[in-house]
N, C-alpha and C positions, 0 to 999 in steps of 0.2 A: 698433276700440277697442284696448285696453291690458293690463302686469304685471312683477313683478320681485322676486327675492330672490337675493342672492349666496351662494356656497357658503362658509360659515364653519364650520370644524370646532372648535367650542368650546361649552361649556355655559354659557349666560347665563340667569339667572333674571330674568324681567320681571314686570310686574303681570299679574293674572289676565286682563285684557282683551286682552293681546297674547300673541304666540306665543313660546315658548321656542325657542332655537336648537337645533342638532343635538346628539344624544347623542355619545358618544365616536366618533372616526373608526374606520373598519375597514379591513382590508387589501385591496389591489388583487387582483382575481382573475386578472389577466393578460390579460383580454379587452378592456381599455380602460374597462370599467365596474367600479365598486367591488363587492366581494363582498357577498352578502346578510348581514344581521346575524342571528346565531343567536337563535332564539326568536321571530322574526317570521313565518317561513314556517309554512304549515299552517293559517292562519286562513281562515275561510270566512264570507262576509257575505251578508246579504239584499239590501242596496242599497249601491252604491258610486258616489259622486259624484267624477268626474274633472275637476279644474280644469286646463285646458291653457292655459298663459300664455306667449304669445310676445311678450316685451318687450325684445328686443335692438333697440330703436328709440327714438323720441322719446316713447313713452308710459310709459316706465319709472316715472316718479314717480307717475303716476296708478294704475298697476297695483300699486305698493307700497301705496298708500292703500287700494285695494280689498281687498288681503289683510289689512291691519290691521282693516278693517271686518268681513271674514268672521270673524276671530277674536273679535269682539265678540258674535257670535251663537252659535247652537247648534254645539258641537263634540262629536262622539260620544266616548264613553269608550274607553279602550284595548281593552276586551273587549266592546264593544257589537256589535250585529248590523249596524250601519251604519258607513260609513267615508268619509273624505275623503282623496283622494290628489291631489297637485299635481305637474304638470310645470311647470318654470320655466326659461326661458332669458332672462337679463337682461343688459343692458349695465351697465358700471360706473356710468355716469350717463346722463342723457337726451341727452347730446351727444358721448359718447365711444364711437365705433363702431370703434375700431382696437384697443383692448385686448381680447384674447380672453378669454372666460369660459366656464365649463363648464355645460352644461345639467344639471339635476338633477331627480330624482323624489323626493318625500318625502311621508310621511303625517303629518297633524296629528291629534292626539287629546288628550283630557283624561286625566290620570292623577294621582290623589290631589289633585284640585282645580286642578291646573295644566295648562297647555296645552304639549304637547311637539311639536316639529317633528323628525321622525325621517327623515333622508335614507337612502334605500335603494338608489338608483342615481345614479351620477355619470358623465357622459359626457365624452369628451375635449374639452378647450378647443379652440376653433376649429371645432367641429362646425357645419355648416349645418343648423340645426334646422328650417328651412322647406323640407323635402324629403320627398317621398312615402315613400321607403324608410325614412328615419329616423323619421318619425312613426309608421309602421306598427310599427317595432321598439319604440318607446316604448310604444305602446298594448298590444302583446303582452307586453312586460315587466310592465306593470301588471296585466294579466289573469293572467299566470302567477304573479305574486307575491301577488295579492289576488283569488282566485276569488270570484265573487259570483253570486247569483241574477239580478241585474239591474245594468246599467251605464247611467250618464248622463254626458253631456259638457257642460261649460261651456267655450267657447272664447273667449279674449279677446285681441284684437290689432287690427290694422287690417283693413279690408275695403272692397271696392267691388262686391260682388255678382258677376255673371257676367263682368265685363269681363276679357279675357285678360291674363295676367300680362306677356306680352311686347309688349303694346300701348303704344306710346311717344307722348309729346307730339308728336314730329316727324311721326308718321303722319298727323296731321290738325292743321292750324294752330290750329283752334279749341278743341282739347281740351287739358286739362292732364294732367300725369302722375298716375298712380294706383297704388294698392296693392291687388291683387286679393283674396287671403285670406292673412292673416299678413303679417309684414314683418320681415325681418332685414336691418338696414342694414349697409353695407359701406364703411367708411372715411369720409372727409370729404365725399365726393360722393354721399351717400345718396339724394339726389333722383333720381339716374339709375342708381344701383347698389343695387338692392333685391332680395333673394331673397324669393320669394313662391310661392303655390300658386294654380293655377286651381281652380275648383270641381270639375272632373273629377279633379284631382290629390288633393284632400282626400277625395273619395269613394273613391279607390283606397287612400288612406292609412289608412282605418278598417277594420280586419280583422274586426270582429264587429258585430253589430246592437246598437243602443243604444235604450234606452227613450225618450230625448229628447236633443236637441242644443239648447243655448242659445247663440246667437251674440251675444256682447258685442262687436260689431264693426259698422262702418257698412254700411248699404245691403244687408244680407243677406236682407231680407224681400221678395225678388222672386220672381215665378213661375218664372223661369229657374232660380234656385237650388233652389227647392222641387221642381221637376220632376226636376232632376238628382239630388237627394238623396232621392228618394221611397222608396227601399229601404234607406236607411241607418238610419233611426230611425222610431219611431212618431209622435213629435211634434217639431216645430221651433218654437223661439221666436226671433224676429228682428225687426229694425226695417226697414221699407221705406225710411226716411230715414237720416240720419246719426245716430250715437250720440256725444254729447259726451264729453269726456275723463273726466268723473266716472263714466261707465259705468253699469252696472246697480246696483240696490240690493242690496248684499252683506251687510248686517247680518242680514237675514231670509232670505237665499238658501238656506243649508243647512237651515234649518227648513222652508222650502217644499219642498225637494227630497228630504229624507231622513226627516222625521217625518210620520207618517200612513201610511195604507195605500197611497196612490199619491202620486206627485209632484204638488204643487199648482202647476201651471204657470200657470194663470190667475191665481192669487194672486201669483206672481212677476211676471207682467206688470203686475198692478194696482199692486204696490209700485213698479215702475219709473215708471209713469204718475204716481202720487201724489207721488213724489219730484220730478218735474219740473212738476207741474201749475201751480204758482203762479209759479215763477221760472225755469223751464227750457224746453227745447224737446224734444219727444219724439214719435215714432211707434212703435207696437209691435203685434205680431201673434202669435197662437198658432195653429199650423196642424196639422191632422190629415193626415199625409203619405199615408195610404191613400186620400184623397179627391181628390188632384190629377189622377189619370187621368181622372176624371169631368169635371173642369173642362176639360181638354184636349179631350175629346170634344164638350163643349157649345160650345167656341169654334170648332171647325173650320168649321161652316157660316157663322158670323158673319164670320170672317176671309175666307172665300171670297167672300162677298157684298159685302164692303166694302173689300177689300184695296187697290183702286185709290185710295182716299181717304187712305190712311195718309200718303203723302209730301206731301199737301196741307196737313197739319196743321202749325201753328206751335207750338213748345213753350209759348209764353205762353198759348195757348188751352186747355191741358190742366193739370190739377192736378199740381203737382210737390211734392216734399218736400225736395229737396236744395239745398244752399247752394254747395258747392264744385264740384259736378258737374252735368252737364246732360242726363243720359240715363235717370233713374229717375222715372217718372210713375205716377199712380194707375191701376191696372189697369182698373177698370171705367170710369173717365172716358175712357180712350183709346177703349174700345168705343163709348161714347156719342158721342164727338166724331167718330168716323169714320162715324157714321150708323146704328148699330144701333137697331132699333125696340124698343119695350117687349115685343112678342111674341118677338122674337129674343133679347132679354136674359133672358127668363123662365127658360129652362133654365140659363143662366150664373149667374143670381142664386141659383137653387136649389143649384147646385154650390158656389158661394161660401159659402152658408150652412152647408153641411156641412163645408167645408174650413177656414174661418176661425172658430175656436172662441172667440177673444177678439180684440178690436181696440180701440185707443184712441189718442188724439192730443191734443196741446195745441192751443189755438186758433190760435196762431201758431208757425211753425217757422222759426227763424233769420230772422225778419223777414217771412216770407211767410205770409199767412193760408191756413189749410186750410179750404176750403169743402165738400169732399167727400172721403171716405176709405173705401175698400173694404177696407183692411187689408192690401193686397197691391200691389206695384209691378210695372211691366213696362217694358222698354226702348221708347223712342219713336224709331224711325228717322227721319232727315230727310236732305235733300240736303246738309246741312252736313258730314256725315262718312261718305263712301262707303266708306272702308276698314273702319270699324267695322260698318257695315251688312252688308258682305260676310262679316265674321267671325261676325256674328250668325246667319247662315243655317245654320251647322253646330251650333248649340246643340241640345240634346235637345228643349227646348220647341218651338223653331221647326221641327225635323224632325217632331215629332208633330202640330203644328197648322197649319203652312204660313202663319204670320203674314207673313213676308217671303219673297218668291220672286224 
């Protein structure tokens, strides 16, 4: 999925439901990042929501809309115990990927009844923001600037789950190009020149533990992603299928994540489902990351007993969620279709019940009916793409379970 705000150093007064632009510009520190604004340092918060928006791509318009929606909801006051901090790297427009723009970090807050956008870091124009070292720098800058008792991350951009970022269309004639995690386009040939992260890269880019990660990006609700990120956060919210460009429900998002004793992640998922229930397409899951190891242990004997049946499955025989891609299928349905018995599935189902805290879906997803939904997806290897099958063997999930040998 999607976001975007350009760096505009002027004060513009808007309606209360939209965000005021930056306060006065401040001097360059000489390091390439703008210097801290006096009076902002030294704050300490109970809860910090980080919205990480990678929109230097074709999602820019949608991410702009999402930010406007966020400003319609709960915005903490300047001196409140909660805060919203945004990282944004946006293209000039959704089809201009040659004009360099500067990534920024800003805080939004209410002050005297108005919403203020206060830019605190500006990074050099031309920065490749879909980069492990740079993302780690940004996350550390945010933590240093805004110390908090807890941190949560909402990540919005493109995504295709575990699929490697250097996997190309030409590797397998039957597969189309993809965007692994994030997407910074590069010039007019963005379909083949896209900067992005593997799920392992994003794991390395997050330098501290998070209470939650909300992935407003396609196809991130897979067991491979969850297992790779099991130590990054307490809870993960993601879609096993694609996320349409409208994205998540942003009006209530900050209310769900910042108000109350604990983040209401199930409520956030429910908001997303209800937004799409009548006229949209959606799959959504909430996962307790501490429970994925138990699922791996439960799967080992099932995979061992039925591994020889995996390549005999045809994709049309298994419940899928995707429209543009052909490799994300319902986790439990794969096990059923390779021949797992009810007795063998019992420990798997128990582990799934502990792991998947919320799941929901629309009856139809991009024209395909959903007949069964475990709340989690998994790659389905077939003889159609031997290169990808080989790449899959090195995933942490496969190494732990031996699904593909």
